[in-house]
N, C-alpha and C positions, 0 to 999 in steps of 0.2 A: 590735363585739362581743368580738373577741379582746382588745382593750385593757382592757375591763371584766374579763374573765377574768384577765388578767395582774395587774390591780390586786388582785383578790380573792386571787390566789395569794400575793401579797406580804404582805397584811395578816392573813391567816388565823392564822399562828402567834402573832402579837402580840395579836390580839383574843382568842385562846384563853386567854392568861394571865389575863385578867380574869374569864373564865367558868369556869375550870378546876375550882374547888372546887364550884360549884353543880351543874355537869353530872355530876360524879362522886359527888355526895351519895347518889344512889340505890344506889350500890354499896358504901357505907360507913356507912350510917345505922343499921345493926342489928348488934348484937354476935354474932348468929347467922350473919351473912354470911361465906361462905368464897369468897375471890376466887381464881380459877384463874390460876396464874402459869406462865411459861415455855411458852406456846403454841408459840413457836419460840425457839431459843437465841440468835438474833442479829436485828439490825434488817432483815436481808434473808433471804428464803427461799433464793434462789440469786442471780439477777440482780435480780429485783423485790423491792420492800420488803415486809416482814412487818408485822403489827399492833404489833410490839414497838417501844418507844421507849427511848432511853438514860435512865437514872435522873438525878435532879436533881444538878447539879454534877459529873456524870461526863462524861468525854470519851472517845469511841471513835475510835481511829485505824485506818482500814481500808486494806488493800492488796489489790487484785484484779488477777489476771494471766490473760490468755488467750493460749495459743499458737496457731500456725497450724493448718490442718486436718491431721488425722492421715493422710488419704489422699494427702498430699504424697509419702509413701513414704520409703524409706531414704535417698535422696540429700539430702533436707531434714530428716532425722532425725525423720520422722513429725510434722513441724510444729514441733518444738522449736527450730529455728533462728531462728524469727521469733515475735514476741509483741507484745502491746499491754498497757498497764496502766492502772489507775485508782487514784488516791490520794484518800482522803477523811477529813474530820474531822466528827464528829457530836457535838453538845453538848446535854445535857439542861437546859433552862431550869427545868422542874419535872419531877416524875415522869411527867407525861403530855404534855409539850410538848418537842419537840426541834427543832433547826435543824442544817443541814449544808451543807458546801461540798466540792466535789471537782474533780479535774482528770483528764481522760482523754487519753492519748497518741493514741488512734485518732481522727482528724479534729480533734484538738486542741480538746477541748470543756471548758469550765468549766460546772459545774452547781451550783445553789443550791436548797435545798428546806426545807420545814417539815413536821412531822408532829404531829398532835394526837389523843391517845387519848380518844375521846368516851365509850366504855363499856368496862368490864371484865367478862368472863364471871364469873359468880358463882352460888353456890347458897345457899339459906337464906332469911332473911326478905325480902330484896330480890333474888330470883333474876333473873339476866340470862343469856339463853341463849348470847350471842355476845360477843366483843370487837369493838369498832368503832373504827377509826382513819382520820382524814382525812389524805391526803397531797397536797401541792402542790409543783410543781417548775418550775424554769426552767433552760434550758440555752442556752449561746452557743457556736457553732462558730467557732473562730478560725483554722482552716485557710485558707491563702491560695487564692483562686480567681481565674480569669480569665473575665469581668471581676470586679474586687473588689466584693463585696456589702456593703450597709450592715448595721449591727448588727441592725436589725429583721428583715432578710431571712435572717440567720444564727441566728435565735432559734426556740425551740420551748417550749411550755408543756404541763404535764401536771397533771391532777387525777384522783385516785383515791379510792375509798372501799373500805377494806380491811376485810373481814368474815370473822372467823375463829372457829372453835369447837374446843375441846380435848375430844374425845369420851372420851378416857381418858388415863391417864398415858403411853400409847404412841402415840396417834394424834391428829394435829391436821390440820384442813383449812381452807383460806382461799380466798375468792372476792375478785376485785379488779376491779370495774367501772372502766373507764378511759376518759378523754377526753384526746386529744393534739391540740394545735393547732400546726402548723408553718407559719410565714409563707411559706417558699419551699421546697416539697418538692424532692428531687433529681430525681424523675420528674414531668414536667409534668402527666401525667394522674392523678397521685395527688391525693386529696382533702386540702385543708388541715386540715380537722377530721376526726379519725378516732376512731371508737368501737371499743373492744375490751373483752375481759374475760379475766382471768387466773384460773387455778386452781392452787393449790399445796398440798403436803402434807408432813407429817413423820411418819416411823415410827421410834420409839425402838428401838434395838437393845440397847444396854447403858446403864448409868447416865450415861455420858459420850459416847456415840456415837449417831448416827441416820442414816437415809437420807431425803433430801429429793427431791421432784420438783416440776416447775413447767412449765406450759403456758400460752401467751398466744395467744388466738384473736382475730383481727381480723375483724370482720363483713364480709360480701362487698361487692364493687364499690367498695372504697375505696383499695386499693393495687395497684400493678402486679403482673401475673401472675408476674413473676420473683422477687418476694418471697414468703416463706413464713412460717408461724407458728413461734415460738420454742418449743423443747422442751429442757429441761435436767434433769439428775440430779446429785446430789451425795452424798458420804459426809462427814458432819460429825463432828468430834472436838472436844470441849470439854476444855481443859487449864487449869483455873484461870481466869486473867484473859484467856485467849485462846479464840477459836472459830476452828477451822481447817477449811475445806471443800475437799475434792478433788472436782472436777466435770468433767462432759462436757456440752457445749452446741453447738447449731448456729449460735450467734450470736457474732460477733467483737466487737461493741460491747457496752458495759455501761451506757449511758444509755437511758432509756425510749424515746426516739425511735428509737434504734438497734435495740435487741433486740425491740421490739414491732412497729415499722412498717417496718424496713429489713433484716430478716434474709434472707440469700440462701442460706445453707447448708441442705442437705437430708440428713437422716439416712440415707435410702435410698441416697444416692450416696456415703456415707462422709464427708460434709462436716461433720466433728465436731471441735470444738476442746476439747482438754484444758486445764484451768486450775485455779486455786485462789483462794480468798478467805481473808484473815486479818483478824480483828478483835481489837484489843487495847484494853481498858478501863482508863482512869486516873481516879481519884477525887480531886476537889478539895474534898471535904467534910471539914473538919478535925475535925468532931465525931464522925465515924464512920470506922472502919477499913474498908479495902477488903475486900469479901467476894467470893470467886470463885464 
């Protein structure tokens, strides 16, 4: 079953290219249609993906950094002495289809993903109440273990349906039903197939700043009791071609398997990680000048 899921994850972004214009027609077939844009300012809310995709022929370079727990105290400079990072490249094949690749230093993970924007929220002749994006991802943990595991045993697969609505110029909300399949969980009693749902939101503060929040809930009896749900908050600053996020989260990892199913930090105990995300956009469309 999981091999079939893996196959679907790999082909979805490419099959979407052939269907892109037809499925988006309902959002663009009327001159009276007003498409809602900038539901979120980046392709991620904080840790998790948003409904947004990179524009056609645009490349996003992302840098994410998470420091150790602030309750480490003064001796460890409140967690700033240690950190993990994730580097990513995201490319827009069309305005609605993007692919990405990344590398995380924590557990030495490579990740690959695709996103396909199925619907865009709009008003007017063809009113659509929400934006809808499909996300599929694969990650491979390359950290050495004893005994050494096979590639399939170090793999995990993620499928999400991202559903968002921009209620006003200041408020956006997203739901993220999630399926994660891990071939060999770290804890033997954990389920290989895990169902979860995320909820995230954005409140605009000024023209270029906002406050974001994100919570990922794993349904009961699937993961070990020592794991907990991920909760994160950020302050976002848009500076032209950059989106800069200052954040606090209880997860050290930045891959779906890590922050959704393997979070161990608890806010009530001060297990909070300070960090930041930076996204920089580069345009390769010679016909258009870059717009911030």
